[in-house]
N, C-alpha and C positions, 0 to 999 in steps of 0.2 A: 813264460815258460818255454824251455828249449825241448823241442819234441825229438825223442831219440828213437831210432829203430835199431835194434839188436839182432843180428844174424849169427847163428852158430849151430852146428848140426848135433850138439849135444845138449839135451833139455836141462841137465843140471847147472851147465855153465849159463844158459839162458836165464835160469831163475837166480842164479848167484849174482850175475851182472845187474839184473832188474832190482833185486834187493838192494845192492850197493848205491844204486841211483835213487831208490826209494826214500833214502835219507837225506837227499838234497831237495832244497825247497825250489831250486829254479830249473830242475831237471825232470822231464816226465817221459816215461818209456811208453811211447804212443803204441808200439807193436813189436812182435818179434817174428823171426822167421827161421827155418831149420835147414833150407836148402837155397842154392843159388837161384834157382828158378822162382822159388816162393819169394825171395827177397826182391827180385824185380818187379813182381806182381804187387807186393805189399807196399813197397816203396812208391809205386806209380799211384797206388789209391791213398796212401797216407801223406805223401810229400813232406817227409820229416825234415828237420832242421839240421840234424847229423845222423849218420849212419855208422854204425861200429859193427864191422864184420870180420868172421874169421876167414883167414886166406886159404886153409885146407878144410875142403869139404867133399864128400862124394858127389859124383855127378859134376855138375857145373861148380866149380870151384869159386873161391873169393874173387880172384883175378878176373876171371871171364865175367862174372856177375858186376863186378866193379866197373869195367869197361862199358858194359851196355848202360848201367845206371848214370855213369858220368857223362855220357852222350844224351841220355834222355832227361835227366835232372841235374843239369850243370850247376843248379844252386843248392844241391843237398850233399855237402862235402862228406868224404868216407874217411874213417879211422879204420885201418886194417889191423887185425890181431894175428898173432902167430906164437907158438911155443918155441919157434926158432928165430934168432935174431941176426942170421947171417947176411951178408950184404946182397948175396943174390935174392933173398926174400924181400929185403927191402926195395930192391931195384924193381922187382916184379911188381910190388905194390904201388910204386910211384908211378910206373909207367902206365898202370891201370887206372890212375886218376886219383889214389889216396893222398889224403893231404897229411896224415899221420901215422905213425905205425907204433904199436905197443906190442912188448915181448911178455906173453904170459909166463908166470903169474905177475900181476901187477896190484897194487894197493888201491883201495878206494879212493883216496885222496888223487893219485896219479890218474885215475880212470876219468874222474869228474873234471879235473883240471884240464885233461886233453880235450874233452868234449868242448868246454868253454872256450879254450883257445882257439879250437878249429871254427866253432860258431863265430867267435869275434872277428877272425880274420875274413870269414865269409860276409858277414855283416859290415865289415868295413870296406870290402871290395864292392858290395851292392851300393853302399852310400856314396862312393866315389863316382860310381857310373851314374847314379841318379842325381848327383850334384853337377854334373855337366849336361844334363839334359836341356836345361833353359838355353844352353849356348846353341842348340840346334835352330833356334828361332830368330838367328841374326838376321836382320833385315837386307835384302838383296839391294845393291846399289841403286837408288832410285832413277838413275839416269841410263840404266840398261833394262830394256824391256824384254831380253830374252829369258827363257826358262833357264834354270840352273839344276843340273841333275847329278846326283852322286850314284855311281854304278859300282858296287863290290862284285868282283869276280871270285868265285869260292869253289872248291871241291872238297868234300870230306875225305877224300883219298888221293895220294899223289899220283902222278902219271896221267893224269887226264887232260894235260896241255893247257892247264890254267893260265899259266905265265905267259906262254905263247899266244894264247887268244887274246888275254887283256892288253898285251903291248901292241898287237896288230889292230885290235878293237879301237884303242885309243887313237892311233895314226889314222885308221879309216874314218873314224867320226869328224877329225879335223879335216880330212880330204873332201870328204862328203859335203859337210856343212860350212866350212871356213870358220867355224867357231872356235874359242879358245878352249884348249883342252889340256887338262894336267893328269899325268900318270903317276901314281904312288904306288912305290913298291912297300907294301906293309909285311912282307915276309922278312921280319927283321933280322932274324939270325941267318937266313940262307937265301936272301934274295937274289933273282937272276935277271932281273929287268935291265940293269947295266951291262950284262953280257949281251944281251939281246938288242941292245941299241948302242954297243960300243961305247959305252960311258964308265968313267972310273969313279966309284963311289968315294975314294980317297980325296977327291977334289971338293965335294960337297955331298953330305947326305942328311937325311932326317935326324941323325944324332946330333948334328952341329946346331939344329934348330931348336933343341931342348937343353943344351949344354948348360945355360945359365939359368933354368928353371922353366916356367910356363913360357911356352913359345910366343914371342912377340910377332905381329903381322909381318914387319919389315925384315926380321931375321928369317922368317920362313920364306919370304919372297928371295932373300939373299942365297937361300939353300937350294932353290929350284933352279934346274939347269934347262937352258934353252937347246933343243935339240934340232938337228938339221931338217928333220921331217916336218917342222913347224910346232910340234907339242912341246910341253913343258914337262919335265920330269923331276919327281923327288925321290932320290934312290934311298935304298936300304943301307944301313951302317956297313962299313968295308969289313968288319970282323963281327962273329956272333956275340961276343961280350958287350957290343955297342948296343944290342937290343934291349938290355937291362935299363938303360937310360930313358926309354920311350914308354911310358904308361898309357893306359887306356884314356886317361884324362887328357894327355898331351895330345894323343891322337884325334880326338874329338875337337879339341881347339884347333888344331891344324886343318881338319876337314872344313870346319866352318869358316875359316879364313879362305881357303882354297875355293870353297863354293862361291864366294863373293866375286873373286876375280876370274872365274871360268864358268863357262856354260856347261862343260862336262868335266866331272873328276872321276877318273878311272882308278879303282884301287884293287891292286892285286893282293888277296888274302893268302895266308899260308893254310895248308890243310890242317883240319882239326879245330876244336872250338877253344877259345881262350878269352880271358876278359877283354884283350884288345881287339879280338876279332869280333866279339859280340858288341863292342862299342861301336865298330865301323859299321857293322850290320844294322844297329839300331839307327844310325845317322843316314844310312843309303836310303836313296829312293827305289833302288832296285837292286835286287841280289841275283846275279847271274851264276846259277849253280851248274858247274860242268861235271857231266859224266861221261861214262863210255859203256860200250857194249860188254862189260865185264861184270861177273857176278858180284864180287866183293865190292866194287864201286857202287853198283846199284843197291846192295845192302845198306851201305853207309848213307848213301842219298835218302833212302826210305827213313833211316834213324834221324837224319838231320831234319827232314819235313815234320817229324814228329816233335822234334825240339822247337822248330819254328812256330808250330802250332801252340805249343805251350808259352812260347814267349809272345804270342798273340801278333805275330806278323800276318798282315793281310795277304790272302793268296795271291793277289795280284802283284805283290812286292817280290815274288819270287818267280823267276823265269828258268826252267829247266832246258838246258842245251846240251845235246849229245855230239861229242866230238869224235871224229873217225867213224861216222855213223854208217858208211857203206863197207867197213871192214867185215870180212866174212868170220864172223866169231859164234854163229850158231844161236845167237840171241837177236830178236827181232825188235824194233822200236815198239810194237804193239805190246810185247812181253814186257818191256820195261814200264810202260803206261800201266799194265795190270799190276805190277809189283809195288809201284809207288802211289797207284790209285789217283793218277792225275794226269792230264795230256802233256805231251813233250811240245815245248814251245819252238825249238829250232833244231837244226842238224847241221853239221859242217862236215864236208868230206874229208876222207883221209887221203894225205899226201905225205908220208913220212919223209921222203927224200927231199922235197922242198922246204919243208919245215926245219930239218936237219941242217940244211944248207944256208937257209937265213939266219939261223942261230950262230953257226960257225962264221959267217961273214958280218955278223953284226948289224945287218939290214932287214927290216921287217919284209915279209914277202908280199904285202900288199903294195910295198914300193917297188921291189925287184921284179915281181910277176903279177902285176895287177890284174892280168886276164886269166890267171889259173883258176880252176874250179874253187881252190881253197881260199883264194883271195875274194872271189866273188861271193863266196857264202860268208865271209867275215864281213864284207861291205854291206851284203844284205842285212845282217844283224845290226850293223851300225846304223843303217837307214830306218830299220824298225825303231830302234830305241830312240833315234833323233825325231822320227815322225810323230812319236807319241807325245812330245812336248813341243816340238818346234814346227809342227806342220809341213815336214818334208814330204815330198810327193814319193809314195812309195811304189815299187816295182809292181805293174799290173799284169804283166806277162805271165804271171804264174797264177792260174786261177784257183789253185787248190792252197793258197797262201803263199808266203813269203818264202818258207823252206818246204822243199818236196820232200815227201817221206819217202825214206829209202829201205 
């Protein structure tokens, strides 16, 4: 049975739609809701297979409710309904995370067919992700005794300095440990790692690795670029349409191969959750969640942590790092900890001038200005991550921990 949640502010509409589905053997109306707020509450309780929601409701409308539900329950696809079929309504629905759009009035056959189609798409997506799970257990080269770690760098909101930190972290890991490090730009549509390292994705990118289908190890290696800093880099496609070539299954295969040949694989993820991002997070040993002393970013981090709990990620897998932690924003680190209900694992000093200078030159600041406070904080982060698996001696000069609270 496909469990369906129906959300509409008009009781008669809810009853009518429930009756339509009552005629279908494989569809079950698990619950109904009359407001956006109620929809969120009921969805979290019932965890339906499909949610059908009206876009126009008093108070919290369908778009606002869908945005929250999509983040908290990414495995419960949403079908949006509206009496209007304009492009603007469709755009709002899709941007909120809806998988289908129905214009009222619609027939019972059209209604049930849409639910089945959306459910089957979601089922196929989950099956594809689950099918790649065994690949995670690829054995490490027996001649190499070192630990191999995949580190996903993520922020649920742009502007937190995710790519800058990921790039400099990869370089710092190599400089501090001498280990083999590969940096992967998984922001497939608008990746910036190439800009930060002065590399051109038109030469080689991840799109070339999957051009002929499932990525072969030799092909993946041929697409990785050796950088002057000593790290190896797998760039995002040179144009946004190239992102369509790389599936979540492809990414899992690529990660598994890179893990074998490198002690550290650092992956720069795009903001927001997607099949590909979740596949990377599943494969990662550590998820570095970048946040900032800014209320909308903190809110999104809190929502992500709720999703991570639903996905049954271990708490130790996720590390919260505040970037620009000394910026005078009126929010303290203690406020962030109270909001997300867990301690902050690290803080990185603010130095916008140096960060922008490094980007414009295409030279990581841990190389150009290794003694700057910004570089020291990123280097300490690298030592922490390396020390957890490789036994690197950590800095003992700071008795309050590796990162001073600011």
